Structure formats: structure tokens, C-alpha cells
C-alpha positions in Angstrom: 169.7 40.0 58.7 172.4 39.7 61.7 171.8 35.8 61.2 172.7 36.3 57.5 175.8 38.0 57.8 176.7 35.7 60.7 176.0 32.3 58.7 177.2 33.6 55.1 181.0 33.5 55.8 180.7 30.0 57.3 179.5 28.4 53.9 183.2 28.8 52.4 184.2 26.9 55.7 182.0 24.1 54.9 182.6 23.7 52.0 186.3 23.4 52.2 185.6 21.0 55.0 184.0 18.6 52.8 186.0 15.6 51.9 184.7 15.8 48.2 185.8 19.1 48.2 189.1 18.4 49.0 189.6 15.3 46.7 188.2 17.8 44.0 190.7 20.5 44.4 193.1 17.9 44.6 192.4 16.7 41.3 192.1 20.3 40.1 195.4 21.3 41.0 197.6 19.7 38.5 195.4 21.2 35.8 195.3 24.6 37.2 199.4 24.6 37.7 199.6 23.2 34.2 197.7 26.4 32.9 199.2 28.7 35.2 202.7 27.7 34.2 202.4 27.0 30.4 199.3 29.2 29.5 198.8 32.2 32.3 202.5 32.9 32.7 203.8 33.3 29.1 200.8 35.5 28.2 201.3 38.0 31.1 205.3 37.5 30.2 204.7 38.8 26.4 202.1 41.6 27.9 205.2 42.8 30.4 208.3 42.4 27.3 205.6 44.7 25.0 205.5 47.4 27.6 209.6 47.3 28.5 211.8 49.6 26.8 215.4 48.6 26.0 216.3 50.2 28.9 213.6 48.4 30.9 211.0 51.5 31.6 207.4 51.0 30.6 206.7 52.5 27.2 203.8 52.0 24.4 206.5 52.5 21.8 206.0 48.8 20.5 202.3 48.7 20.0 202.6 52.6 18.3 205.1 51.3 16.2 203.0 48.1 15.3 199.9 50.1 14.3 201.9 52.6 11.9 203.8 52.5 8.5 204.6 48.8 7.4 203.9 46.9 10.8 199.8 48.4 10.1 200.0 47.6 7.0 201.1 43.8 7.7 198.2 44.0 9.7 195.7 44.7 7.1 196.7 42.2 4.8 196.7 39.4 7.7 193.3 39.9 8.5 192.0 40.4 4.9 193.4 37.0 3.8 192.2 35.5 7.3 188.8 36.9 6.1 189.1 35.5 2.5 190.3 32.1 4.0 187.0 31.8 6.7 184.7 32.6 3.9 186.4 30.1 1.2 186.6 27.6 4.2 182.8 28.2 5.1 181.6 27.8 1.7 183.5 24.8 0.7 183.1 23.2 4.1 179.4 24.1 4.1 178.5 22.4 0.8 181.2 19.4 1.6 179.6 19.0 5.5 176.1 19.3 4.0 176.7 16.6 1.3 178.4 13.9 3.7 175.7 14.4 6.2 173.3 13.3 3.7 174.9 10.0 3.2 174.3 6.6 5.2 176.8 6.2 8.5 179.2 4.1 6.7 179.9 6.1 3.4 179.9 9.5 5.7 182.8 7.8 7.8 184.3 6.9 4.9 184.4 10.6 3.8 185.2 12.1 6.7 188.3 10.0 6.6 189.1 11.1 3.3 188.6 14.8 4.7 190.8 14.3 7.7 193.4 11.9 7.0 195.3 14.7 4.7 195.2 16.7 8.1 198.0 14.2 9.8 200.3 14.9 7.0 202.8 17.6 7.6 201.8 21.1 6.5 204.8 22.1 4.8 204.6 18.5 3.0 201.0 20.0 1.7 202.7 23.5 0.8 205.2 22.2 -1.1 202.3 19.7 -2.8 200.4 22.8 -3.4 203.5 24.7 -4.9 204.0 21.7 -6.9 200.3 21.3 -8.0 200.0 25.5 -8.7 203.5 26.1 -10.6 203.6 27.0 -14.3 204.3 23.4 -15.0 202.0 22.2 -12.4 198.8 19.5 -12.9 196.5 22.8 -12.4 198.2 24.9 -15.1 198.7 22.0 -17.7 195.2 21.1 -17.4 194.3 24.6 -18.0 196.0 25.0 -21.1 195.4 22.0 -22.1 191.6 23.0 -22.0 192.9 26.0 -24.4 191.9 28.7 -21.6 193.0 32.3 -22.5 195.9 33.5 -20.4 197.1 30.3 -19.6 199.5 29.3 -17.9 198.3 31.6 -14.7 199.8 32.9 -12.0 198.9 30.6 -9.0 202.1 31.0 -6.8 203.8 33.8 -5.0 201.0 36.0 -4.8 197.3 36.5 -2.5 195.7 33.7 -4.6 198.2 31.0 -4.1 198.5 32.0 -0.2 194.4 32.0 0.0 194.5 28.6 -1.6 196.9 27.4 0.6 195.5 28.3 3.8 192.1 27.6 3.1 193.2 23.8 2.4 194.4 23.9 5.5 191.3 25.2 7.4 189.1 22.6 5.4 188.8 19.8 7.7 188.6 22.1 10.7 185.5 23.6 9.2 184.0 20.3 7.9 184.3 18.8 11.0 182.4 21.3 13.1 179.6 21.6 10.2 179.2 18.0 10.3 178.5 17.5 13.9 176.0 20.5 13.8 174.3 19.7 10.5 174.3 15.6 11.2 172.2 16.5 14.7 169.6 18.9 12.5 165.9 17.1 12.9 165.2 16.4 9.1 161.5 15.8 10.0 161.1 19.5 10.5 162.8 19.7 6.9 160.0 17.4 5.9 156.9 18.8 7.7 157.9 22.3 6.2 157.5 20.8 2.9 154.8 19.0 3.3 153.2 22.0 4.2 153.8 23.5 1.1 157.2 25.4 1.9 160.1 25.3 -1.5 163.6 24.4 -0.8 164.6 27.9 -0.4 162.4 28.9 2.0 163.1 25.3 4.0 166.9 26.6 3.8 166.7 30.3 4.4 164.1 29.7 7.5 164.7 26.7 9.0 167.9 24.7 7.9 169.8 27.8 7.9 169.1 28.8 11.7 169.6 25.4 13.1 173.1 25.3 11.5 174.0 29.1 12.1 176.1 28.6 15.6 178.1 25.9 13.6 179.0 28.3 11.0 179.9 30.9 13.3 182.1 28.8 15.3 183.7 27.2 12.3 184.5 30.7 10.2 186.0 32.2 13.6 188.2 29.2 14.1 189.4 29.3 10.4 189.6 33.2 11.0 191.9 33.0 14.2 194.2 30.1 12.9 194.8 32.0 10.0 195.8 34.9 12.0 199.1 33.1 13.1 199.6 30.9 10.5 203.2 31.1 9.0 204.4 28.0 6.9 202.0 28.4 3.7 202.0 32.1 3.5 205.8 32.6 4.0 205.9 29.9 1.5 203.0 30.5 -1.3 203.3 34.2 -0.7 205.1 36.8 -1.9 206.3 40.2 -0.3 203.2 41.9 -0.5 201.4 38.6 1.4 203.8 39.1 4.5 201.4 38.5 7.2 202.2 39.0 11.0 203.6 35.5 11.8 206.5 35.9 9.0 206.8 39.5 10.3 207.4 38.2 14.2 209.7 35.7 12.8 211.9 38.4 11.2 211.9 40.5 14.3 213.1 37.8 16.4 215.6 35.9 14.2 216.6 38.6 12.0 216.6 41.9 13.8 216.3 40.3 17.2 213.5 42.5 18.7 211.8 40.8 21.0 209.8 43.4 22.5 208.4 44.6 18.8 207.4 40.9 18.3 205.6 40.8 21.7 203.7 43.8 20.8 202.5 42.0 17.5 201.8 38.7 19.7 199.6 40.4 21.9 197.7 42.2 19.1 197.2 39.1 18.0 195.8 37.7 20.8 193.3 40.9 21.6 192.1 40.2 17.9 191.2 37.2 18.7 189.4 37.6 21.8 187.4 40.5 20.0 186.5 37.6 17.4 185.1 36.0 20.1 183.3 38.5 21.9 181.7 39.2 18.5 180.4 35.5 17.8 179.4 35.5 21.6 177.5 38.6 20.6 175.8 37.4 17.4 175.1 34.3 18.8 173.3 35.2 22.2 171.3 38.1 20.1 170.1 34.7 17.5 169.1 32.8 20.3 166.9 35.6 21.7 165.2 36.4 18.3 164.7 32.6 18.0 162.9 32.8 21.3 161.0 35.6 20.5 159.6 34.0 17.0 158.7 30.6 19.0 156.8 32.8 21.9 
């Protein structure tokens, strides 16, 4: 035991004395400084700002204000719209990515290019494009009116439906990219083997294909949900007063009310919700992996 206690402290010194270790630390130092200055410092600054009163004293008043009244209603609206966006992005992204993954590499590359290229256009331009398309005289309502559907033209803007349509279109490229990578890596021979043994399409999908792509589904859904939480442009332009989201509320508190402390508390709440989502997905994926191991054994 004495020998162990005397040699254990010497190991870090030996590691630091190594030339490779010193070079590695030297290479990592700019990245560490970058993260500290542009990531860690702003987060802790926002946290301290949310805990300060107007007089500089520590308080939880801003968090209590963020979780009561209109602010709480805005938080629930943000969570609901983000969840709806994530769900629709998963549904449409799954169908689209599954279809593209079955194409030949050349045509799959062309299809992915069509999906990704609109993402490089400004979100503001795309949002105005949706406003033009979904207006009373837009392409969608004109088409539905031409089909003599009862109730046409429909109110597709300045409500929750318009916000969800707009945010889903913004999140869809992320979902397709993630799911396409996962689906492309699925060994199709497993599906063919299951079919040769008499399994039906629904059984193959439920027992083989879906478990293989479930990690991608969890990651894509979480990414869409997190990005929708802090999305500002599309909800602000395509939503109404009842669709105010946290990003819009933060902008109002900073630009109109000059209330930085309340805005900081809202930002910290968004960060905590994001961390909670990451932990939930990690827990679900770990439980799924353990179940697959048990079924394999």
C-alpha cells in the first residue's frame, strides 16, 4: 500500500513530462480558451444576471416571474409548438429519408441536394415565401379553392397551424440529414433474411428496421425540438398573439422593456429544458441498448 501511495502522485508528473502530452496541451489550449471565452463565460454571465435584483442583490424573483402568469403560458406554448414541430419533422423526415436511402447513390445525392440547398437560403426569405404561399390569395388556398373544398380559403397564417408549418419546413433538412445517414447504414441483408424466413413487412419494420434506426429518430427529434425552442423569425412573422414563443418574449423584454434580468432567466430556463431533453434521450437510448443486449443473449 505504501508503494502505491508513493508512486501514484508521480504519474501525472510523468505524463506532463512527456513531449507528446505537452504538445497535445499546446494544441488544445486555443480550443479551451475559445470555449471558455465564447461559451462558458456567456452562460455563467447570463446565470448571474438572472440571479441579480435591480439593486444587485441575489434573488429568485425573475425565475418566479418566468414561471407564473403570461410568461408561464408562453413557456407552455413554446413547448407545445416545439413538440408538434419535432413530431411532424420526424414523420415527414422519416418518409423522405427512407425513400432517398433506397435510391441509387447518384439519385440519392441529387435528392439530398434538393433537400439541403433550400437550407442555405435565408430563413427570413423562406418565411416570407411561406407567407405568400399560405395567404388568402396564395398558391395553397387558390388550389384548394379551385378544388371546391368547403371552407376554402382557409386561415393558414397568424395562428398555430401557420407557425408549425413554417418551423417544420425549417427543421426538415436537419431531420432528413440525420435519418438518411442512419438508414443508409442499415444492412438490408437483415431485412431480406427476415423476409425469407416468412416475416411480413410490418413485422420486419417493427422488429428489425425500427430498432436499428431508433437512435437516429431520437437524435433527430431532439435536435428539431431544441432548435424550435429558441426559434424566433418564423414564429414572430407567421404567428399571432397567442403563438408568442420564448424567443419573441426575450426580444420584447430586452428591446422594449430593457429588462435584461428577466430575459436572462428565460434563457436559463431554455438551457435547462435543453439539458433535460438531452438526459431523457440518453436515458431512453441506454435503456434501448440494454434491452437489445438482453434479447441478443
